[in-house]
PQR file with spaces between the fields and no chain letter, atoms N, CA, C, O and H, PARSE charges and radii, in Angstrom:
ATOM       1  N    UNK     1       0.908   -1.248    0.100 -0.4000 1.5000
ATOM       2  CA   UNK     1       0.031    0.074   -0.020 -0.0000 2.0000
ATOM       3  C    UNK     1       0.928    1.344    0.123  0.5500 1.7000
ATOM       4  O    UNK     1       0.560    2.431   -0.322 -0.5500 1.4000
ATOM       5  N    UNK     2       1.857    1.202    0.621 -0.4000 1.5000
ATOM       6  CA   UNK     2       2.781    2.491    0.708 -0.0000 2.0000
ATOM       7  C    UNK     2       3.643    2.665   -0.787  0.5500 1.7000
ATOM       8  O    UNK     2       4.143    3.757   -1.058 -0.5500 1.4000
ATOM       9  H    UNK     2       2.156    0.319    0.983  0.4000 1.0000
ATOM      10  N    UNK     3       3.727    1.889   -1.411 -0.4000 1.5000
ATOM      11  CA   UNK     3       4.387    1.903   -2.574 -0.0000 2.0000
ATOM      12  C    UNK     3       3.270    2.692   -3.621  0.5500 1.7000
ATOM      13  O    UNK     3       3.731    3.548   -4.376 -0.5500 1.4000
ATOM      14  H    UNK     3       3.321    1.002   -1.191  0.4000 1.0000
ATOM      15  N    UNK     4       1.929    2.421   -3.653 -0.4000 1.5000
ATOM      16  CA   UNK     4       0.648    3.089   -4.442 -0.0000 2.0000
ATOM      17  C    UNK     4       0.966    4.620   -4.073  0.5500 1.7000
ATOM      18  O    UNK     4       1.092    5.507   -4.916 -0.5500 1.4000
ATOM      19  H    UNK     4       1.555    1.726   -3.039  0.4000 1.0000
ATOM      20  N    UNK     5       1.080    4.796   -2.658 -0.4000 1.5000
ATOM      21  CA   UNK     5       0.723    6.103   -2.240 -0.0000 2.0000
ATOM      22  C    UNK     5       2.138    6.882   -2.727  0.5500 1.7000
ATOM      23  O    UNK     5       1.947    8.074   -2.969 -0.5500 1.4000
ATOM      24  H    UNK     5       0.977    4.075   -1.973  0.4000 1.0000
ATOM      25  N    UNK     6       3.324    6.484   -2.886 -0.4000 1.5000
ATOM      26  CA   UNK     6       4.281    7.021   -2.974 -0.0000 2.0000
ATOM      27  C    UNK     6       4.267    7.568   -4.557  0.5500 1.7000
ATOM      28  O    UNK     6       4.681    8.653   -4.967 -0.5500 1.4000
ATOM      29  H    UNK     6       3.479    5.516   -2.690  0.4000 1.0000
ATOM      30  N    UNK     7       3.671    6.497   -5.302 -0.4000 1.5000
ATOM      31  CA   UNK     7       3.652    6.740   -6.732 -0.0000 2.0000
ATOM      32  C    UNK     7       2.491    7.902   -6.744  0.5500 1.7000
ATOM      33  O    UNK     7       2.778    8.928   -7.360 -0.5500 1.4000
ATOM      34  H    UNK     7       3.334    5.616   -4.969  0.4000 1.0000
ATOM      35  N    UNK     8       1.416    7.839   -6.216 -0.4000 1.5000
ATOM      36  CA   UNK     8       0.489    8.831   -6.294 -0.0000 2.0000
ATOM      37  C    UNK     8       1.141   10.182   -6.121  0.5500 1.7000
ATOM      38  O    UNK     8       1.081   10.959   -7.074 -0.5500 1.4000
ATOM      39  H    UNK     8       1.182    7.006   -5.715  0.4000 1.0000
ATOM      40  N    UNK     9       1.679   10.502   -5.155 -0.4000 1.5000
ATOM      41  CA   UNK     9       1.952   11.859   -4.498 -0.0000 2.0000
ATOM      42  C    UNK     9       3.096   12.115   -5.191  0.5500 1.7000
ATOM      43  O    UNK     9       3.527   13.244   -4.954 -0.5500 1.4000
ATOM      44  H    UNK     9       1.728    9.870   -4.382  0.4000 1.0000
ATOM      45  N    UNK    10       3.995   11.234   -6.257 -0.4000 1.5000
ATOM      46  CA   UNK    10       5.014   11.731   -7.442 -0.0000 2.0000
ATOM      47  C    UNK    10       4.287   12.202   -8.310  0.5500 1.7000
ATOM      48  O    UNK    10       4.515   13.309   -8.799 -0.5500 1.4000
ATOM      49  H    UNK    10       3.645   10.317   -6.449  0.4000 1.0000
ATOM      50  N    UNK    11       3.231   11.421   -8.681 -0.4000 1.5000
ATOM      51  CA   UNK    11       2.477   11.891   -9.952 -0.0000 2.0000
ATOM      52  C    UNK    11       1.815   13.315   -9.615  0.5500 1.7000
ATOM      53  O    UNK    11       1.888   14.158  -10.509 -0.5500 1.4000
ATOM      54  H    UNK    11       3.045   10.522   -8.284  0.4000 1.0000
ATOM      55  N    UNK    12       1.216   13.646   -8.489 -0.4000 1.5000
ATOM      56  CA   UNK    12       0.611   14.630   -8.216 -0.0000 2.0000
ATOM      57  C    UNK    12       1.588   15.933   -8.147  0.5500 1.7000
ATOM      58  O    UNK    12       1.199   16.999   -8.623 -0.5500 1.4000
ATOM      59  H    UNK    12       1.157   12.961   -7.763  0.4000 1.0000
ATOM      60  N    UNK    13       2.936   15.804   -7.506 -0.4000 1.5000
ATOM      61  CA   UNK    13       3.925   16.538   -7.400 -0.0000 2.0000
ATOM      62  C    UNK    13       4.481   16.955   -9.003  0.5500 1.7000
ATOM      63  O    UNK    13       4.827   18.091   -9.330 -0.5500 1.4000
ATOM      64  H    UNK    13       3.252   14.938   -7.119  0.4000 1.0000
ATOM      65  N    UNK    14       4.474   15.869   -9.812 -0.4000 1.5000
ATOM      66  CA   UNK    14       5.095   15.840  -11.299 -0.0000 2.0000
ATOM      67  C    UNK    14       3.864   17.036  -11.914  0.5500 1.7000
ATOM      68  O    UNK    14       4.170   18.075  -12.499 -0.5500 1.4000
ATOM      69  H    UNK    14       4.193   14.947   -9.546  0.4000 1.0000
ATOM      70  N    UNK    15       2.618   16.637  -11.650 -0.4000 1.5000
ATOM      71  CA   UNK    15       1.540   17.491  -12.551 -0.0000 2.0000
ATOM      72  C    UNK    15       1.668   18.974  -12.092  0.5500 1.7000
ATOM      73  O    UNK    15       1.619   19.910  -12.890 -0.5500 1.4000
ATOM      74  H    UNK    15       2.370   15.792  -11.175  0.4000 1.0000
ATOM      75  N    UNK    16       1.857   19.140  -10.574 -0.4000 1.5000
ATOM      76  CA   UNK    16       1.872   20.488  -10.111 -0.0000 2.0000
ATOM      77  C    UNK    16       2.901   21.359  -10.869  0.5500 1.7000
ATOM      78  O    UNK    16       2.687   22.415  -11.463 -0.5500 1.4000
ATOM      79  H    UNK    16       1.897   18.379   -9.926  0.4000 1.0000
ATOM      80  N    UNK    17       3.942   20.758  -10.736 -0.4000 1.5000
ATOM      81  CA   UNK    17       5.568   21.317  -11.481 -0.0000 2.0000
ATOM      82  C    UNK    17       4.998   21.784  -12.779  0.5500 1.7000
ATOM      83  O    UNK    17       5.030   22.996  -12.992 -0.5500 1.4000
ATOM      84  H    UNK    17       4.116   19.900  -10.253  0.4000 1.0000
ATOM      85  N    UNK    18       4.493   21.007  -13.656 -0.4000 1.5000
ATOM      86  CA   UNK    18       4.286   21.080  -15.081 -0.0000 2.0000
ATOM      87  C    UNK    18       3.327   22.217  -15.227  0.5500 1.7000
ATOM      88  O    UNK    18       3.473   22.935  -16.216 -0.5500 1.4000
ATOM      89  H    UNK    18       4.468   20.023  -13.483  0.4000 1.0000
ATOM      90  N    UNK    19       2.270   22.510  -14.295 -0.4000 1.5000
ATOM      91  CA   UNK    19       1.026   23.327  -14.339 -0.0000 2.0000
ATOM      92  C    UNK    19       1.402   24.707  -13.650  0.5500 1.7000
ATOM      93  O    UNK    19       0.687   25.668  -13.930 -0.5500 1.4000
ATOM      94  H    UNK    19       2.151   21.928  -13.491  0.4000 1.0000
ATOM      95  N    UNK    20       2.390   24.876  -12.831 -0.4000 1.5000
ATOM      96  CA   UNK    20       2.751   25.667  -12.212 -0.0000 2.0000
ATOM      97  C    UNK    20       3.227   27.010  -12.944  0.5500 1.7000
ATOM      98  O    UNK    20       3.226   28.076  -12.328 -0.5500 1.4000
ATOM      99  H    UNK    20       2.971   24.094  -12.604  0.4000 1.0000
ATOM     100  N    UNK    21       3.600   26.928  -14.169 -0.4000 1.5000
ATOM     101  CA   UNK    21       4.462   28.041  -14.778 -0.0000 2.0000
ATOM     102  C    UNK    21       3.380   28.906  -15.831  0.5500 1.7000
ATOM     103  O    UNK    21       3.465   30.088  -16.165 -0.5500 1.4000
ATOM     104  H    UNK    21       3.600   26.062  -14.670  0.4000 1.0000
ATOM     105  N    UNK    22       2.295   27.845  -16.246 -0.4000 1.5000
ATOM     106  CA   UNK    22       1.508   28.034  -17.229 -0.0000 2.0000
ATOM     107  C    UNK    22       0.419   29.576  -16.931  0.5500 1.7000
ATOM     108  O    UNK    22       0.200   30.349  -17.864 -0.5500 1.4000
ATOM     109  H    UNK    22       2.226   26.884  -15.975  0.4000 1.0000
ATOM     110  N    UNK    23      -0.182   29.824  -15.475 -0.4000 1.5000
ATOM     111  CA   UNK    23      -0.602   30.735  -15.615 -0.0000 2.0000
ATOM     112  C    UNK    23       0.125   32.112  -15.562  0.5500 1.7000
ATOM     113  O    UNK    23      -0.486   33.179  -15.606 -0.5500 1.4000
ATOM     114  H    UNK    23      -0.004   29.196  -14.718  0.4000 1.0000
ATOM     115  N    UNK    24       1.524   31.998  -15.462 -0.4000 1.5000
ATOM     116  CA   UNK    24       2.002   33.379  -15.570 -0.0000 2.0000
ATOM     117  C    UNK    24       2.042   33.958  -17.120  0.5500 1.7000
ATOM     118  O    UNK    24       2.048   35.128  -17.503 -0.5500 1.4000
ATOM     119  H    UNK    24       2.021   31.130  -15.426  0.4000 1.0000
ATOM     120  N    UNK    25       2.067   32.755  -17.858 -0.4000 1.5000
ATOM     121  CA   UNK    25       2.330   33.553  -19.133 -0.0000 2.0000
ATOM     122  C    UNK    25       0.782   33.513  -19.816  0.5500 1.7000
ATOM     123  O    UNK    25       0.614   33.613  -21.032 -0.5500 1.4000
ATOM     124  H    UNK    25       2.063   31.804  -17.547  0.4000 1.0000
ATOM     125  N    UNK    26      -0.028   33.394  -19.106 -0.4000 1.5000
ATOM     126  CA   UNK    26      -1.653   33.713  -19.527 -0.0000 2.0000
ATOM     127  C    UNK    26      -1.925   34.896  -19.179  0.5500 1.7000
ATOM     128  O    UNK    26      -2.668   35.631  -19.828 -0.5500 1.4000
ATOM     129  H    UNK    26       0.108   33.313  -18.118  0.4000 1.0000
ATOM     130  N    UNK    27      -1.318   35.229  -18.051 -0.4000 1.5000
ATOM     131  CA   UNK    27      -1.667   36.247  -17.164 -0.0000 2.0000
ATOM     132  C    UNK    27      -0.870   37.633  -17.885  0.5500 1.7000
ATOM     133  O    UNK    27      -1.435   38.727  -17.869 -0.5500 1.4000
ATOM     134  H    UNK    27      -0.714   34.632  -17.524  0.4000 1.0000
ATOM     135  N    UNK    28       0.442   37.462  -18.486 -0.4000 1.5000
ATOM     136  CA   UNK    28       1.150   38.259  -19.040 -0.0000 2.0000
ATOM     137  C    UNK    28       0.754   38.861  -20.298  0.5500 1.7000
ATOM     138  O    UNK    28       0.946   40.037  -20.607 -0.5500 1.4000
ATOM     139  H    UNK    28       0.902   36.574  -18.499  0.4000 1.0000
ATOM     140  N    UNK    29      -0.080   37.554  -21.333 -0.4000 1.5000
ATOM     141  CA   UNK    29      -0.585   38.001  -22.290 -0.0000 2.0000
ATOM     142  C    UNK    29      -2.079   38.802  -22.331  0.5500 1.7000
ATOM     143  O    UNK    29      -2.547   39.459  -23.261 -0.5500 1.4000
ATOM     144  H    UNK    29      -0.236   36.599  -21.082  0.4000 1.0000
ATOM     145  N    UNK    30      -2.671   38.517  -20.990 -0.4000 1.5000
ATOM     146  CA   UNK    30      -3.988   39.222  -20.729 -0.0000 2.0000
ATOM     147  C    UNK    30      -4.011   40.780  -20.283  0.5500 1.7000
ATOM     148  O    UNK    30      -4.871   41.647  -20.442 -0.5500 1.4000
ATOM     149  H    UNK    30      -2.291   37.983  -20.234  0.4000 1.0000
ATOM     150  N    UNK    31      -2.724   40.807  -19.657 -0.4000 1.5000
ATOM     151  CA   UNK    31      -2.417   42.175  -18.825 -0.0000 2.0000
ATOM     152  C    UNK    31      -1.830   42.985  -19.779  0.5500 1.7000
ATOM     153  O    UNK    31      -2.055   44.172  -19.544 -0.5500 1.4000
ATOM     154  H    UNK    31      -2.025   40.103  -19.528  0.4000 1.0000
ATOM     155  N    UNK    32      -0.997   42.746  -21.012 -0.4000 1.5000
ATOM     156  CA   UNK    32      -0.701   43.777  -21.969 -0.0000 2.0000
ATOM     157  C    UNK    32      -1.702   44.067  -23.107  0.5500 1.7000
ATOM     158  O    UNK    32      -1.717   45.169  -23.656 -0.5500 1.4000
ATOM     159  H    UNK    32      -0.814   41.781  -21.204  0.4000 1.0000
ATOM     160  N    UNK    33      -2.595   43.000  -23.480 -0.4000 1.5000
ATOM     161  CA   UNK    33      -3.307   43.423  -24.306 -0.0000 2.0000
ATOM     162  C    UNK    33      -2.889   43.161  -26.000  0.5500 1.7000
ATOM     163  O    UNK    33      -3.505   43.375  -27.044 -0.5500 1.4000
ATOM     164  H    UNK    33      -2.583   42.105  -23.034  0.4000 1.0000
ATOM     165  N    UNK    34      -1.655   42.643  -25.723 -0.4000 1.5000
ATOM     166  CA   UNK    34      -1.168   42.266  -26.966 -0.0000 2.0000
ATOM     167  C    UNK    34      -1.380   40.583  -27.286  0.5500 1.7000
ATOM     168  O    UNK    34      -1.630   39.731  -26.434 -0.5500 1.4000
ATOM     169  H    UNK    34      -1.154   42.469  -24.875  0.4000 1.0000
ATOM     170  N    UNK    35      -1.210   40.366  -28.722 -0.4000 1.5000
ATOM     171  CA   UNK    35      -1.448   39.202  -28.948 -0.0000 2.0000
ATOM     172  C    UNK    35      -0.309   38.422  -29.241  0.5500 1.7000
ATOM     173  O    UNK    35      -0.263   37.212  -29.467 -0.5500 1.4000
ATOM     174  H    UNK    35      -1.007   41.058  -29.414  0.4000 1.0000
ATOM     175  N    UNK    36       0.709   39.344  -29.208 -0.4000 1.5000
ATOM     176  CA   UNK    36       2.165   38.910  -29.372 -0.0000 2.0000
ATOM     177  C    UNK    36       3.119   39.382  -28.463  0.5500 1.7000
ATOM     178  O    UNK    36       3.634   40.486  -28.641 -0.5500 1.4000
ATOM     179  H    UNK    36       0.672   40.326  -29.024  0.4000 1.0000
ATOM     180  N    UNK    37       3.384   38.749  -27.609 -0.4000 1.5000
ATOM     181  CA   UNK    37       4.459   39.292  -26.599 -0.0000 2.0000
ATOM     182  C    UNK    37       5.881   39.119  -26.918  0.5500 1.7000
ATOM     183  O    UNK    37       6.669   40.058  -26.797 -0.5500 1.4000
ATOM     184  H    UNK    37       2.966   37.852  -27.465  0.4000 1.0000
ATOM     185  N    UNK    38       6.243   37.944  -27.324 -0.4000 1.5000
ATOM     186  CA   UNK    38       7.525   37.462  -27.687 -0.0000 2.0000
ATOM     187  C    UNK    38       7.729   37.236  -29.212  0.5500 1.7000
ATOM     188  O    UNK    38       6.839   36.719  -29.887 -0.5500 1.4000
ATOM     189  H    UNK    38       5.604   37.182  -27.422  0.4000 1.0000
ATOM     190  N    UNK    39       8.758   37.580  -29.674 -0.4000 1.5000
ATOM     191  CA   UNK    39       9.342   36.935  -30.983 -0.0000 2.0000
ATOM     192  C    UNK    39       8.678   35.571  -31.088  0.5500 1.7000
ATOM     193  O    UNK    39       8.087   35.221  -32.110 -0.5500 1.4000
ATOM     194  H    UNK    39       9.481   38.001  -29.125  0.4000 1.0000
ATOM     195  N    UNK    40       8.776   34.908  -30.145 -0.4000 1.5000
ATOM     196  CA   UNK    40       8.730   33.305  -30.417 -0.0000 2.0000
ATOM     197  C    UNK    40       7.387   32.708  -30.460  0.5500 1.7000
ATOM     198  O    UNK    40       7.048   31.541  -30.656 -0.5500 1.4000
ATOM     199  H    UNK    40       9.255   35.191  -29.314  0.4000 1.0000
ATOM     200  N    UNK    41       6.726   33.727  -30.243 -0.4000 1.5000
ATOM     201  CA   UNK    41       5.135   33.260  -30.336 -0.0000 2.0000
ATOM     202  C    UNK    41       4.647   33.404  -31.720  0.5500 1.7000
ATOM     203  O    UNK    41       3.701   32.731  -32.129 -0.5500 1.4000
ATOM     204  H    UNK    41       7.001   34.675  -30.084  0.4000 1.0000
ATOM     205  N    UNK    42       5.331   34.351  -32.525 -0.4000 1.5000
ATOM     206  CA   UNK    42       4.757   34.337  -33.844 -0.0000 2.0000
ATOM     207  C    UNK    42       5.822   34.839  -34.755  0.5500 1.7000
ATOM     208  O    UNK    42       6.095   36.037  -34.679 -0.5500 1.4000
ATOM     209  H    UNK    42       6.100   34.898  -32.193  0.4000 1.0000
ATOM     210  N    UNK    43       6.558   33.978  -35.734 -0.4000 1.5000
ATOM     211  CA   UNK    43       7.713   34.757  -36.343 -0.0000 2.0000
ATOM     212  C    UNK    43       7.325   36.145  -37.129  0.5500 1.7000
ATOM     213  O    UNK    43       8.017   37.158  -37.037 -0.5500 1.4000
ATOM     214  H    UNK    43       6.336   33.005  -35.796  0.4000 1.0000
ATOM     215  N    UNK    44       6.140   36.059  -37.905 -0.4000 1.5000
ATOM     216  CA   UNK    44       5.915   37.393  -38.577 -0.0000 2.0000
ATOM     217  C    UNK    44       5.442   38.377  -38.129  0.5500 1.7000
ATOM     218  O    UNK    44       5.456   39.461  -38.712 -0.5500 1.4000
ATOM     219  H    UNK    44       5.577   35.236  -37.980  0.4000 1.0000
ATOM     220  N    UNK    45       4.800   38.105  -36.699 -0.4000 1.5000
ATOM     221  CA   UNK    45       4.096   39.078  -35.933 -0.0000 2.0000
ATOM     222  C    UNK    45       4.628   40.334  -35.689  0.5500 1.7000
ATOM     223  O    UNK    45       4.039   41.395  -35.895 -0.5500 1.4000
ATOM     224  H    UNK    45       4.789   37.225  -36.225  0.4000 1.0000
ATOM     225  N    UNK    46       5.978   40.176  -35.157 -0.4000 1.5000
ATOM     226  CA   UNK    46       6.735   41.624  -34.957 -0.0000 2.0000
ATOM     227  C    UNK    46       7.315   42.325  -36.295  0.5500 1.7000
ATOM     228  O    UNK    46       8.004   43.344  -36.334 -0.5500 1.4000
ATOM     229  H    UNK    46       6.457   39.314  -34.990  0.4000 1.0000
ATOM     230  N    UNK    47       6.886   41.563  -37.344 -0.4000 1.5000
ATOM     231  CA   UNK    47       7.440   42.255  -38.722 -0.0000 2.0000
ATOM     232  C    UNK    47       6.385   43.356  -39.267  0.5500 1.7000
ATOM     233  O    UNK    47       6.634   44.396  -39.877 -0.5500 1.4000
ATOM     234  H    UNK    47       6.325   40.735  -37.312  0.4000 1.0000
ATOM     235  N    UNK    48       4.775   42.671  -38.757 -0.4000 1.5000
ATOM     236  CA   UNK    48       4.058   43.920  -39.167 -0.0000 2.0000
ATOM     237  C    UNK    48       4.017   45.247  -38.675  0.5500 1.7000
ATOM     238  O    UNK    48       4.023   46.320  -39.278 -0.5500 1.4000
ATOM     239  H    UNK    48       4.573   41.826  -38.262  0.4000 1.0000
ATOM     240  N    UNK    49       3.983   45.038  -37.741 -0.4000 1.5000
ATOM     241  CA   UNK    49       4.227   46.513  -36.963 -0.0000 2.0000
ATOM     242  C    UNK    49       5.302   47.355  -37.377  0.5500 1.7000
ATOM     243  O    UNK    49       5.194   48.578  -37.468 -0.5500 1.4000
ATOM     244  H    UNK    49       3.979   44.166  -37.251  0.4000 1.0000
ATOM     245  N    UNK    50       6.458   46.633  -37.659 -0.4000 1.5000
ATOM     246  CA   UNK    50       7.699   47.466  -37.969 -0.0000 2.0000
ATOM     247  C    UNK    50       7.321   47.963  -39.281  0.5500 1.7000
ATOM     248  O    UNK    50       7.868   49.011  -39.625 -0.5500 1.4000
ATOM     249  H    UNK    50       6.546   45.640  -37.586  0.4000 1.0000
ATOM     250  N    UNK    51       6.507   47.430  -40.073 -0.4000 1.5000
ATOM     251  CA   UNK    51       6.157   47.954  -41.423 -0.0000 2.0000
ATOM     252  C    UNK    51       5.385   49.180  -41.224  0.5500 1.7000
ATOM     253  O    UNK    51       5.465   50.207  -41.897 -0.5500 1.4000
ATOM     254  H    UNK    51       6.063   46.579  -39.794  0.4000 1.0000
ATOM     255  N    UNK    52       4.700   48.973  -40.318 -0.4000 1.5000
ATOM     256  CA   UNK    52       3.728   50.082  -40.323 -0.0000 2.0000
ATOM     257  C    UNK    52       4.538   51.413  -39.632  0.5500 1.7000
ATOM     258  O    UNK    52       4.282   52.568  -39.973 -0.5500 1.4000
ATOM     259  H    UNK    52       4.634   48.139  -39.771  0.4000 1.0000
ATOM     260  N    UNK    53       5.338   51.137  -38.825 -0.4000 1.5000
ATOM     261  CA   UNK    53       6.167   52.216  -38.240 -0.0000 2.0000
ATOM     262  C    UNK    53       6.997   52.816  -39.462  0.5500 1.7000
ATOM     263  O    UNK    53       7.148   54.037  -39.507 -0.5500 1.4000
ATOM     264  H    UNK    53       5.546   50.198  -38.548  0.4000 1.0000
ATOM     265  N    UNK    54       7.595   51.923  -40.555 -0.4000 1.5000
ATOM     266  CA   UNK    54       8.342   52.489  -41.453 -0.0000 2.0000
ATOM     267  C    UNK    54       7.405   53.382  -42.496  0.5500 1.7000
ATOM     268  O    UNK    54       7.824   54.383  -43.078 -0.5500 1.4000
ATOM     269  H    UNK    54       7.473   50.931  -40.519  0.4000 1.0000
ATOM     270  N    UNK    55       6.174   52.887  -42.620 -0.4000 1.5000
ATOM     271  CA   UNK    55       5.436   53.699  -43.633 -0.0000 2.0000
ATOM     272  C    UNK    55       5.013   55.217  -43.102  0.5500 1.7000
ATOM     273  O    UNK    55       4.773   56.228  -43.762 -0.5500 1.4000
ATOM     274  H    UNK    55       5.833   52.074  -42.148  0.4000 1.0000
ATOM     275  N    UNK    56       5.010   54.994  -41.614 -0.4000 1.5000
ATOM     276  CA   UNK    56       4.614   56.391  -40.869 -0.0000 2.0000
ATOM     277  C    UNK    56       5.812   57.142  -41.202  0.5500 1.7000
ATOM     278  O    UNK    56       5.735   58.296  -41.623 -0.5500 1.4000
ATOM     279  H    UNK    56       5.205   54.173  -41.078  0.4000 1.0000
ATOM     280  N    UNK    57       7.118   56.426  -40.999 -0.4000 1.5000
ATOM     281  CA   UNK    57       8.519   57.539  -40.755 -0.0000 2.0000
ATOM     282  C    UNK    57       8.237   58.236  -42.086  0.5500 1.7000
ATOM     283  O    UNK    57       8.143   59.459  -42.184 -0.5500 1.4000
ATOM     284  H    UNK    57       7.180   55.488  -40.657  0.4000 1.0000
ATOM     285  N    UNK    58       8.084   57.217  -43.302 -0.4000 1.5000
ATOM     286  CA   UNK    58       8.186   57.796  -44.577 -0.0000 2.0000
ATOM     287  C    UNK    58       7.005   58.748  -44.712  0.5500 1.7000
ATOM     288  O    UNK    58       7.268   59.475  -45.669 -0.5500 1.4000
ATOM     289  H    UNK    58       8.161   56.223  -43.223  0.4000 1.0000
ATOM     290  N    UNK    59       5.875   59.063  -44.214 -0.4000 1.5000
ATOM     291  CA   UNK    59       5.074   59.774  -44.591 -0.0000 2.0000
ATOM     292  C    UNK    59       5.364   61.144  -43.900  0.5500 1.7000
ATOM     293  O    UNK    59       5.198   62.263  -44.384 -0.5500 1.4000
ATOM     294  H    UNK    59       5.661   58.472  -43.436  0.4000 1.0000
ATOM     295  N    UNK    60       5.851   60.802  -42.621 -0.4000 1.5000
ATOM     296  CA   UNK    60       5.976   61.918  -41.684 -0.0000 2.0000
ATOM     297  C    UNK    60       7.335   62.708  -42.515  0.5500 1.7000
ATOM     298  O    UNK    60       7.212   63.917  -42.714 -0.5500 1.4000
ATOM     299  H    UNK    60       5.987   59.892  -42.228  0.4000 1.0000
ATOM     300  N    UNK    61       8.336   62.165  -42.886 -0.4000 1.5000
ATOM     301  CA   UNK    61       9.460   62.806  -43.537 -0.0000 2.0000
ATOM     302  C    UNK    61       8.943   63.424  -44.971  0.5500 1.7000
ATOM     303  O    UNK    61       9.462   64.456  -45.397 -0.5500 1.4000
ATOM     304  H    UNK    61       8.436   61.183  -42.724  0.4000 1.0000
ATOM     305  N    UNK    62       8.097   62.881  -45.561 -0.4000 1.5000
ATOM     306  CA   UNK    62       7.439   63.817  -46.640 -0.0000 2.0000
ATOM     307  C    UNK    62       6.858   65.004  -46.146  0.5500 1.7000
ATOM     308  O    UNK    62       7.171   66.075  -46.667 -0.5500 1.4000
ATOM     309  H    UNK    62       7.675   62.043  -45.215  0.4000 1.0000
ATOM     310  N    UNK    63       6.089   64.963  -45.252 -0.4000 1.5000
ATOM     311  CA   UNK    63       5.409   66.059  -44.741 -0.0000 2.0000
ATOM     312  C    UNK    63       6.292   67.317  -44.362  0.5500 1.7000
ATOM     313  O    UNK    63       6.095   68.508  -44.602 -0.5500 1.4000
ATOM     314  H    UNK    63       5.835   64.093  -44.829  0.4000 1.0000
ATOM     315  N    UNK    64       7.475   66.590  -43.601 -0.4000 1.5000
ATOM     316  CA   UNK    64       8.664   67.667  -43.080 -0.0000 2.0000
ATOM     317  C    UNK    64       9.283   68.373  -44.443  0.5500 1.7000
ATOM     318  O    UNK    64       9.774   69.499  -44.504 -0.5500 1.4000
ATOM     319  H    UNK    64       7.635   65.622  -43.406  0.4000 1.0000
ATOM     320  N    UNK    65       9.115   67.311  -45.643 -0.4000 1.5000
ATOM     321  CA   UNK    65       9.691   68.127  -46.793 -0.0000 2.0000
ATOM     322  C    UNK    65       8.848   68.971  -47.398  0.5500 1.7000
ATOM     323  O    UNK    65       9.400   69.907  -47.977 -0.5500 1.4000
ATOM     324  H    UNK    65       8.715   66.395  -45.593  0.4000 1.0000
ATOM     325  N    UNK    66       7.737   68.929  -47.440 -0.4000 1.5000
ATOM     326  CA   UNK    66       6.797   69.917  -47.873 -0.0000 2.0000
ATOM     327  C    UNK    66       6.306   71.038  -47.228  0.5500 1.7000
ATOM     328  O    UNK    66       5.793   72.006  -47.789 -0.5500 1.4000
ATOM     329  H    UNK    66       7.289   68.169  -46.970  0.4000 1.0000
ATOM     330  N    UNK    67       6.524   70.844  -45.666 -0.4000 1.5000
ATOM     331  CA   UNK    67       6.758   72.333  -44.929 -0.0000 2.0000
ATOM     332  C    UNK    67       8.006   72.999  -45.326  0.5500 1.7000
ATOM     333  O    UNK    67       8.088   74.221  -45.447 -0.5500 1.4000
ATOM     334  H    UNK    67       6.941   70.058  -45.210  0.4000 1.0000
ATOM     335  N    UNK    68       8.940   72.215  -45.519 -0.4000 1.5000
ATOM     336  CA   UNK    68      10.327   72.809  -45.687 -0.0000 2.0000
ATOM     337  C    UNK    68      10.526   73.697  -47.059  0.5500 1.7000
ATOM     338  O    UNK    68      11.391   74.554  -47.239 -0.5500 1.4000
ATOM     339  H    UNK    68       8.873   71.222  -45.420  0.4000 1.0000
ATOM     340  N    UNK    69       9.633   73.327  -47.864 -0.4000 1.5000
ATOM     341  CA   UNK    69       9.701   73.981  -49.514 -0.0000 2.0000
ATOM     342  C    UNK    69       9.290   75.464  -49.387  0.5500 1.7000
ATOM     343  O    UNK    69       9.246   76.181  -50.386 -0.5500 1.4000
ATOM     344  H    UNK    69       8.931   72.631  -47.718  0.4000 1.0000
C-alpha cells in the first residue's frame, strides 16, 4: 500500500510542477493586451508593426519636406 501512495504523490507533484508555470504566461498575455508578447509566439507578427512604423516615418518625412519648401 505504501508504494501506491508514493507513486500517487509523485504523480501529483509532477503535475503540479508542469502546470505551475502556465498561469504566468496567460496573465502576461492578458495584462498587456497584445496578441504577441515575444518573437517566439509568432515569427511574422513583429515584422508587421515594424512595416507600419516605417510607412509612418516615410509619410512623416514627406510632410517635413513639404513644409520645408
